[in-house]
TIRO-2110 file (N, C-alpha, C; in Angstrom, 1 decimal):
// TIRO-2110
78.0, 68.3, 80.2, N, 1, A
78.6, 68.8, 81.2, CA, 1, A
79.1, 67.8, 82.2, C, 1, A
78.6, 66.6, 82.4, N, 2, A
78.8, 66.3, 83.7, CA, 2, A
80.2, 65.3, 82.7, C, 2, A
80.7, 65.1, 81.8, N, 3, A
81.6, 64.6, 81.0, CA, 3, A
82.7, 65.2, 81.4, C, 3, A
82.8, 66.9, 81.1, N, 4, A
83.7, 67.5, 81.4, CA, 4, A
84.0, 67.8, 82.7, C, 4, A
82.7, 68.0, 83.4, N, 5, A
83.5, 67.9, 85.3, CA, 5, A
84.1, 66.6, 85.6, C, 5, A
83.7, 65.1, 85.0, N, 6, A
84.3, 64.3, 85.3, CA, 6, A
85.8, 64.0, 84.5, C, 6, A
85.9, 64.7, 83.5, N, 7, A
87.5, 64.8, 82.6, CA, 7, A
88.4, 66.1, 83.3, C, 7, A
87.2, 66.8, 84.2, N, 8, A
88.4, 67.8, 84.8, CA, 8, A
87.9, 68.4, 86.4, C, 8, A
87.5, 67.2, 87.1, N, 9, A
87.3, 67.4, 88.1, CA, 9, A
88.4, 68.1, 89.1, C, 9, A
89.8, 68.2, 88.9, N, 10, A
90.8, 69.0, 89.4, CA, 10, A
90.4, 70.4, 89.8, C, 10, A
90.2, 71.0, 88.1, N, 11, A
89.6, 72.0, 88.0, CA, 11, A
88.4, 72.5, 88.3, C, 11, A
87.4, 71.7, 88.3, N, 12, A
86.0, 71.7, 89.3, CA, 12, A
86.3, 72.0, 90.5, C, 12, A
86.7, 71.8, 91.3, N, 13, A
87.2, 71.7, 92.7, CA, 13, A
87.9, 72.8, 92.7, C, 13, A
88.6, 73.3, 92.3, N, 14, A
89.3, 74.8, 92.7, CA, 14, A
88.6, 75.6, 92.3, C, 14, A
87.1, 75.4, 91.3, N, 15, A
86.7, 76.7, 90.9, CA, 15, A
85.6, 76.9, 91.7, C, 15, A
85.4, 75.7, 92.1, N, 16, A
84.1, 75.6, 93.5, CA, 16, A
84.4, 76.3, 94.8, C, 16, A
86.1, 76.0, 95.0, N, 17, A
86.7, 76.4, 96.2, CA, 17, A
86.8, 78.0, 96.0, C, 17, A
87.3, 78.7, 95.0, N, 18, A
87.5, 79.9, 94.5, CA, 18, A
85.9, 80.7, 94.9, C, 18, A
85.3, 80.1, 94.4, N, 19, A
83.5, 80.5, 94.3, CA, 19, A
82.8, 80.5, 95.9, C, 19, A
83.5, 79.3, 96.8, N, 20, A
83.0, 79.8, 98.2, CA, 20, A
84.0, 80.9, 98.5, C, 20, A
85.4, 80.7, 98.5, N, 21, A
86.2, 82.3, 98.7, CA, 21, A
85.8, 83.3, 98.7, C, 21, A
85.5, 83.4, 97.4, N, 22, A
85.0, 84.8, 97.1, CA, 22, A
83.6, 85.6, 97.6, C, 22, A
82.7, 84.3, 97.5, N, 23, A
81.3, 84.7, 98.4, CA, 23, A
81.9, 85.0, 100.0, C, 23, A
82.5, 84.0, 100.5, N, 24, A
82.5, 84.8, 101.8, CA, 24, A
83.9, 85.8, 101.8, C, 24, A
84.7, 86.0, 101.1, N, 25, A
85.2, 87.6, 101.2, CA, 25, A
84.3, 88.8, 100.7, C, 25, A
83.7, 88.7, 99.8, N, 26, A
82.6, 89.7, 99.4, CA, 26, A
81.5, 89.6, 100.9, C, 26, A
81.5, 88.8, 101.3, N, 27, A
80.3, 88.9, 102.6, CA, 27, A
80.9, 89.7, 103.1, C, 27, A
82.0, 90.0, 103.8, N, 28, A
82.8, 90.9, 104.7, CA, 28, A
83.3, 92.3, 103.9, C, 28, A
83.8, 91.9, 102.9, N, 29, A
84.5, 93.2, 102.4, CA, 29, A
83.6, 94.0, 101.3, C, 29, A
82.7, 93.8, 100.9, N, 30, A
81.7, 94.5, 100.1, CA, 30, A
80.8, 95.9, 101.1, C, 30, A
80.4, 94.9, 102.2, N, 31, A
79.5, 96.1, 103.1, CA, 31, A
80.3, 96.8, 104.0, C, 31, A
82.0, 96.8, 104.4, N, 32, A
82.5, 97.6, 104.4, CA, 32, A
83.0, 98.8, 103.6, C, 32, A
82.8, 98.6, 102.6, N, 33, A
83.4, 99.4, 101.9, CA, 33, A
82.3, 100.3, 101.2, C, 33, A
81.3, 99.6, 101.0, N, 34, A
79.8, 100.6, 100.9, CA, 34, A
79.7, 101.1, 102.1, C, 34, A
79.8, 100.9, 103.1, N, 35, A
79.5, 101.7, 104.8, CA, 35, A
80.5, 103.0, 104.6, C, 35, A
81.5, 102.9, 103.9, N, 36, A
82.7, 103.7, 104.1, CA, 36, A
82.3, 104.6, 103.0, C, 36, A
81.3, 104.7, 102.0, N, 37, A
81.2, 105.7, 100.9, CA, 37, A
80.2, 106.7, 101.8, C, 37, A
81.0, 108.5, 101.5, N, 38, A
80.3, 109.4, 102.1, CA, 38, A
78.8, 109.4, 101.4, C, 38, A
77.8, 109.8, 102.4, N, 39, A
76.4, 109.9, 102.3, CA, 39, A
76.2, 110.9, 101.0, C, 39, A
76.8, 111.9, 100.5, N, 40, A
76.8, 112.7, 99.5, CA, 40, A
77.6, 112.6, 98.2, C, 40, A
78.4, 111.6, 98.3, N, 41, A
79.5, 111.1, 97.4, CA, 41, A
78.7, 111.5, 96.1, C, 41, A
77.7, 111.2, 96.1, N, 42, A
77.0, 111.2, 94.6, CA, 42, A
76.3, 112.8, 94.2, C, 42, A
76.6, 113.5, 95.3, N, 43, A
75.5, 114.7, 94.9, CA, 43, A
76.2, 115.8, 94.1, C, 43, A
77.8, 115.6, 94.3, N, 44, A
78.6, 116.6, 93.8, CA, 44, A
78.4, 116.1, 92.2, C, 44, A
78.9, 117.4, 91.4, N, 45, A
78.9, 117.3, 90.5, CA, 45, A
80.1, 117.1, 89.7, C, 45, A
81.2, 117.3, 90.4, N, 46, A
82.7, 116.9, 90.1, CA, 46, A
83.1, 115.6, 91.4, C, 46, A
84.1, 114.8, 91.1, N, 47, A
84.7, 113.9, 91.8, CA, 47, A
85.1, 114.6, 93.0, C, 47, A
85.2, 114.1, 94.2, N, 48, A
85.6, 114.6, 95.4, CA, 48, A
87.2, 114.3, 95.3, C, 48, A
87.9, 115.6, 96.2, N, 49, A
89.3, 115.2, 96.1, CA, 49, A
89.7, 113.6, 97.0, C, 49, A
90.6, 113.4, 96.6, N, 50, A
90.9, 111.7, 97.1, CA, 50, A
91.9, 112.7, 98.5, C, 50, A
91.6, 111.2, 99.8, N, 51, A
92.6, 111.6, 101.2, CA, 51, A
93.7, 111.8, 101.0, C, 51, A
94.5, 111.2, 99.7, N, 52, A
96.0, 110.6, 99.7, CA, 52, A
96.0, 112.0, 98.7, C, 52, A
95.6, 113.0, 98.5, N, 53, A
96.3, 114.0, 97.3, CA, 53, A
97.6, 114.7, 98.0, C, 53, A
97.7, 114.6, 99.4, N, 54, A
98.7, 115.5, 99.6, CA, 54, A
100.2, 115.0, 100.2, C, 54, A
99.6, 113.4, 99.9, N, 55, A
100.7, 112.4, 100.6, CA, 55, A
102.1, 112.9, 99.4, C, 55, A
103.3, 111.9, 100.3, N, 56, A
104.3, 112.0, 99.0, CA, 56, A
103.8, 111.4, 98.0, C, 56, A
104.6, 111.7, 96.5, N, 57, A
104.6, 111.5, 95.6, CA, 57, A
104.4, 109.9, 95.2, C, 57, A
105.5, 109.4, 95.9, N, 58, A
105.9, 107.9, 95.6, CA, 58, A
104.8, 106.8, 96.8, C, 58, A
104.3, 107.7, 97.4, N, 59, A
103.2, 106.9, 98.3, CA, 59, A
101.8, 107.2, 97.9, C, 59, A
101.6, 108.3, 97.1, N, 60, A
100.5, 108.5, 96.4, CA, 60, A
100.5, 107.5, 95.4, C, 60, A
101.6, 107.4, 94.6, N, 61, A
101.4, 106.4, 93.2, CA, 61, A
101.2, 105.3, 93.8, C, 61, A
101.7, 104.7, 94.8, N, 62, A
101.6, 103.2, 95.3, CA, 62, A
100.1, 103.0, 95.9, C, 62, A
99.6, 103.9, 96.4, N, 63, A
98.0, 104.2, 96.7, CA, 63, A
97.3, 103.5, 95.5, C, 63, A
97.6, 104.6, 94.4, N, 64, A
96.4, 104.7, 93.3, CA, 64, A
96.6, 103.2, 92.5, C, 64, A
98.1, 103.1, 92.1, N, 65, A
98.1, 100.9, 92.1, CA, 65, A
97.4, 100.1, 93.3, C, 65, A
97.5, 100.2, 93.9, N, 66, A
96.9, 99.1, 95.1, CA, 66, A
95.4, 99.4, 94.7, C, 66, A
95.1, 100.8, 94.6, N, 67, A
93.6, 100.9, 94.6, CA, 67, A
92.9, 100.3, 93.3, C, 67, A
94.0, 100.8, 92.0, N, 68, A
93.4, 99.7, 91.1, CA, 68, A
93.8, 98.4, 91.1, C, 68, A
94.3, 97.9, 91.2, N, 69, A
94.7, 96.5, 91.4, CA, 69, A
93.5, 95.8, 92.4, C, 69, A
93.3, 96.4, 93.3, N, 70, A
91.9, 95.6, 93.9, CA, 70, A
90.6, 96.0, 93.6, C, 70, A
90.7, 97.3, 92.8, N, 71, A
89.5, 97.4, 91.9, CA, 71, A
89.1, 96.4, 91.0, C, 71, A
90.4, 96.1, 90.2, N, 72, A
90.2, 95.1, 88.9, CA, 72, A
90.1, 93.7, 90.0, C, 72, A
90.6, 93.5, 90.7, N, 73, A
89.9, 92.0, 91.2, CA, 73, A
88.7, 92.1, 91.8, C, 73, A
88.4, 93.4, 91.9, N, 74, A
86.8, 92.8, 92.7, CA, 74, A
86.1, 93.1, 91.8, C, 74, A
86.1, 93.6, 90.5, N, 75, A
85.4, 93.4, 89.1, CA, 75, A
85.6, 92.2, 88.4, C, 75, A
86.6, 91.5, 88.7, N, 76, A
86.7, 90.3, 88.3, CA, 76, A
85.9, 89.1, 88.9, C, 76, A
85.7, 89.2, 90.3, N, 77, A
85.2, 88.8, 91.2, CA, 77, A
83.6, 88.8, 91.1, C, 77, A
83.3, 90.0, 90.8, N, 78, A
81.8, 90.3, 90.5, CA, 78, A
81.1, 89.5, 89.8, C, 78, A
82.1, 89.6, 88.0, N, 79, A
81.5, 89.3, 87.3, CA, 79, A
81.5, 87.8, 87.0, C, 79, A
82.3, 87.1, 88.1, N, 80, A
82.1, 85.8, 88.5, CA, 80, A
81.2, 85.4, 89.4, C, 80, A
80.5, 86.6, 90.1, N, 81, A
79.7, 86.0, 91.1, CA, 81, A
78.3, 86.1, 90.7, C, 81, A
78.6, 86.8, 89.8, N, 82, A
76.7, 86.9, 88.6, CA, 82, A
76.0, 85.9, 88.8, C, 82, A
76.8, 84.6, 88.0, N, 83, A
75.9, 83.5, 87.8, CA, 83, A
76.3, 82.4, 89.0, C, 83, A
77.1, 83.0, 90.1, N, 84, A
77.4, 81.9, 90.8, CA, 84, A
76.7, 82.8, 92.5, C, 84, A
76.7, 82.0, 93.5, N, 85, A
76.0, 82.3, 94.5, CA, 85, A
77.2, 83.8, 95.3, C, 85, A
76.5, 84.5, 95.8, N, 86, A
77.4, 85.7, 95.9, CA, 86, A
77.0, 87.2, 95.9, C, 86, A
77.4, 88.2, 96.2, N, 87, A
76.7, 89.7, 95.9, CA, 87, A
77.1, 90.2, 94.3, C, 87, A
77.5, 89.4, 93.2, N, 88, A
78.0, 90.1, 92.3, CA, 88, A
77.6, 91.5, 91.7, C, 88, A
76.6, 92.0, 91.8, N, 89, A
76.2, 93.3, 91.5, CA, 89, A
77.1, 94.4, 92.2, C, 89, A
77.0, 94.2, 93.6, N, 90, A
77.7, 95.0, 94.5, CA, 90, A
79.1, 95.0, 94.8, C, 90, A
79.4, 93.4, 94.3, N, 91, A
80.7, 93.3, 94.2, CA, 91, A
81.4, 94.5, 93.0, C, 91, A
80.6, 94.2, 91.8, N, 92, A
81.1, 94.8, 90.8, CA, 92, A
81.0, 96.9, 91.0, C, 92, A
79.9, 97.2, 91.4, N, 93, A
79.9, 98.3, 91.9, CA, 93, A
81.3, 99.1, 92.7, C, 93, A
81.6, 98.1, 93.7, N, 94, A
82.4, 98.5, 94.3, CA, 94, A
84.1, 98.6, 93.8, C, 94, A
84.3, 97.4, 93.0, N, 95, A
85.4, 97.5, 91.8, CA, 95, A
84.9, 98.7, 90.7, C, 95, A
84.2, 99.1, 90.4, N, 96, A
84.2, 100.0, 89.4, CA, 96, A
84.7, 101.5, 90.2, C, 96, A
84.0, 101.6, 91.6, N, 97, A
84.3, 102.9, 92.2, CA, 97, A
86.0, 102.7, 92.9, C, 97, A
86.7, 101.4, 92.5, N, 98, A
88.1, 101.9, 92.8, CA, 98, A
88.6, 102.3, 92.0, C, 98, A
88.9, 101.5, 90.7, N, 99, A
89.8, 102.0, 89.6, CA, 99, A
89.2, 103.0, 88.7, C, 99, A
90.5, 103.7, 88.3, N, 100, A
90.3, 105.0, 87.7, CA, 100, A
90.2, 104.7, 86.0, C, 100, A
89.1, 105.3, 85.3, N, 101, A
89.0, 105.6, 83.9, CA, 101, A
88.4, 106.8, 83.8, C, 101, A
88.6, 107.5, 82.8, N, 102, A
88.0, 108.6, 81.9, CA, 102, A
86.4, 108.4, 82.1, C, 102, A
85.8, 109.0, 82.9, N, 103, A
84.1, 109.2, 82.6, CA, 103, A
83.5, 108.3, 83.8, C, 103, A
84.5, 107.8, 84.9, N, 104, A
84.0, 106.9, 85.6, CA, 104, A
82.9, 107.7, 86.9, C, 104, A
83.2, 109.2, 87.2, N, 105, A
82.2, 109.4, 88.2, CA, 105, A
80.9, 109.4, 87.5, C, 105, A
80.7, 110.3, 86.3, N, 106, A
79.4, 110.3, 85.6, CA, 106, A
78.9, 108.9, 85.5, C, 106, A
79.8, 107.7, 85.3, N, 107, A
79.3, 106.4, 85.4, CA, 107, A
78.6, 105.8, 86.5, C, 107, A
79.4, 106.0, 87.8, N, 108, A
79.2, 105.8, 88.6, CA, 108, A
77.9, 106.4, 88.9, C, 108, A
77.4, 107.9, 88.9, N, 109, A
76.6, 108.6, 89.8, CA, 109, A
75.1, 108.2, 88.5, C, 109, A
75.7, 107.6, 87.3, N, 110, A
74.2, 106.9, 86.5, CA, 110, A
74.2, 105.6, 86.8, C, 110, A
75.3, 104.5, 87.6, N, 111, A
75.2, 103.2, 87.9, CA, 111, A
74.3, 103.4, 89.2, C, 111, A
74.9, 104.1, 90.1, N, 112, A
74.0, 104.1, 91.6, CA, 112, A
72.3, 104.7, 91.4, C, 112, A
72.1, 105.3, 90.7, N, 113, A
70.5, 105.7, 89.9, CA, 113, A
70.2, 104.9, 89.8, C, 113, A
70.6, 103.7, 89.3, N, 114, A
69.6, 102.4, 88.9, CA, 114, A
68.7, 102.3, 90.4, C, 114, A
67.5, 102.2, 90.3, N, 115, A
66.9, 101.4, 91.3, CA, 115, A
67.2, 100.3, 92.5, C, 115, A
67.4, 99.3, 91.4, N, 116, A
67.7, 98.2, 92.3, CA, 116, A
69.0, 98.2, 93.0, C, 116, A
70.1, 98.8, 91.9, N, 117, A
71.2, 99.2, 92.9, CA, 117, A
71.5, 100.2, 93.9, C, 117, A
70.5, 101.1, 93.8, N, 118, A
70.4, 102.4, 94.9, CA, 118, A
69.7, 101.4, 96.4, C, 118, A
68.7, 100.7, 95.7, N, 119, A
68.3, 99.9, 97.2, CA, 119, A
68.9, 99.3, 97.8, C, 119, A
70.0, 98.2, 97.1, N, 120, A
70.5, 97.3, 97.8, CA, 120, A
71.8, 98.3, 98.5, C, 120, A
72.2, 99.1, 98.3, N, 121, A
73.6, 99.9, 98.4, CA, 121, A
72.7, 100.7, 100.1, C, 121, A
71.7, 101.3, 99.5, N, 122, A
71.6, 101.7, 100.7, CA, 122, A
70.6, 100.6, 102.0, C, 122, A
70.3, 99.5, 101.5, N, 123, A
70.0, 98.3, 102.8, CA, 123, A
71.4, 98.0, 103.6, C, 123, A
72.3, 97.9, 102.3, N, 124, A
73.8, 97.1, 103.1, CA, 124, A
74.1, 98.7, 104.3, C, 124, A
73.8, 99.6, 103.6, N, 125, A
74.4, 101.0, 104.5, CA, 125, A
73.9, 101.2, 105.6, C, 125, A
72.2, 100.6, 105.6, N, 126, A
71.1, 100.9, 106.7, CA, 126, A
71.4, 99.7, 107.7, C, 126, A
72.1, 98.3, 107.3, N, 127, A
72.4, 97.2, 108.2, CA, 127, A
73.6, 97.5, 108.8, C, 127, A
74.4, 98.6, 108.4, N, 128, A
75.5, 98.4, 109.1, CA, 128, A
75.4, 100.3, 110.0, C, 128, A
74.3, 100.8, 110.2, N, 129, A
74.0, 101.8, 110.9, CA, 129, A
74.7, 103.2, 109.9, C, 129, A
74.6, 103.2, 109.0, N, 130, A
75.2, 104.2, 108.1, CA, 130, A
73.5, 105.0, 107.2, C, 130, A
73.8, 106.4, 107.4, N, 131, A
72.6, 107.1, 106.4, CA, 131, A
72.7, 106.8, 105.2, C, 131, A
71.6, 107.1, 104.6, N, 132, A
71.8, 106.3, 103.2, CA, 132, A
72.4, 107.2, 102.1, C, 132, A
72.8, 107.0, 100.9, N, 133, A
73.5, 107.6, 100.0, CA, 133, A
72.0, 108.6, 99.1, C, 133, A
73.1, 109.9, 99.0, N, 134, A
71.9, 110.9, 98.5, CA, 134, A
72.0, 110.8, 97.0, C, 134, A
71.4, 111.0, 96.2, N, 135, A
71.7, 111.5, 95.0, CA, 135, A
71.3, 112.8, 94.5, C, 135, A
70.2, 113.9, 95.4, N, 136, A
70.3, 115.3, 94.8, CA, 136, A
70.7, 115.8, 96.2, C, 136, A
70.7, 117.4, 95.5, N, 137, A
71.1, 118.1, 96.7, CA, 137, A
70.2, 118.3, 98.2, C, 137, A
69.1, 117.8, 97.7, N, 138, A
68.0, 117.8, 99.1, CA, 138, A
68.1, 117.0, 100.1, C, 138, A
69.0, 115.4, 100.0, N, 139, A
69.5, 114.8, 100.7, CA, 139, A
67.7, 113.9, 100.9, C, 139, A
67.2, 113.3, 100.3, N, 140, A
66.3, 112.9, 100.4, CA, 140, A
66.2, 111.3, 100.0, C, 140, A
67.5, 111.1, 99.5, N, 141, A
67.7, 109.7, 99.2, CA, 141, A
66.7, 109.1, 98.1, C, 141, A
66.5, 109.8, 97.1, N, 142, A
65.5, 109.1, 96.2, CA, 142, A
66.8, 108.8, 94.8, C, 142, A
66.4, 107.7, 94.1, N, 143, A
67.2, 107.4, 93.0, CA, 143, A
67.0, 108.1, 91.7, C, 143, A
66.8, 109.7, 92.1, N, 144, A
66.9, 110.5, 90.9, CA, 144, A
65.7, 111.4, 90.4, C, 144, A
END
């Protein structure tokens, strides 16, 4: 391993800088995005309507493309951060929430119902002064 680092020290320093940058960026972006999720988002049986559905078609398409690109980047960053310092799992969750794919809402509901993810998301929301995510219509905040 040390030989590889010595042979590729420029790449190693770039990877280190990228890791530090993604860590700092995730500390800022992830909590903001988690705090913006409506508390009852996962209670509904179908995905809520997007706020930009009524916009001009060109602007709506630009919003969808931008959202998917940002989501894809967050997924990649989250995957990188799993073994490196950072909030890898939370970054992955936010990235997955941004990209569009068939069955996504069902997958989001399954993922947020995992106790560790649920607790981590609600811890971030609590720190932001937001009410917890609810997973059932009673609104008791339980993970299932």
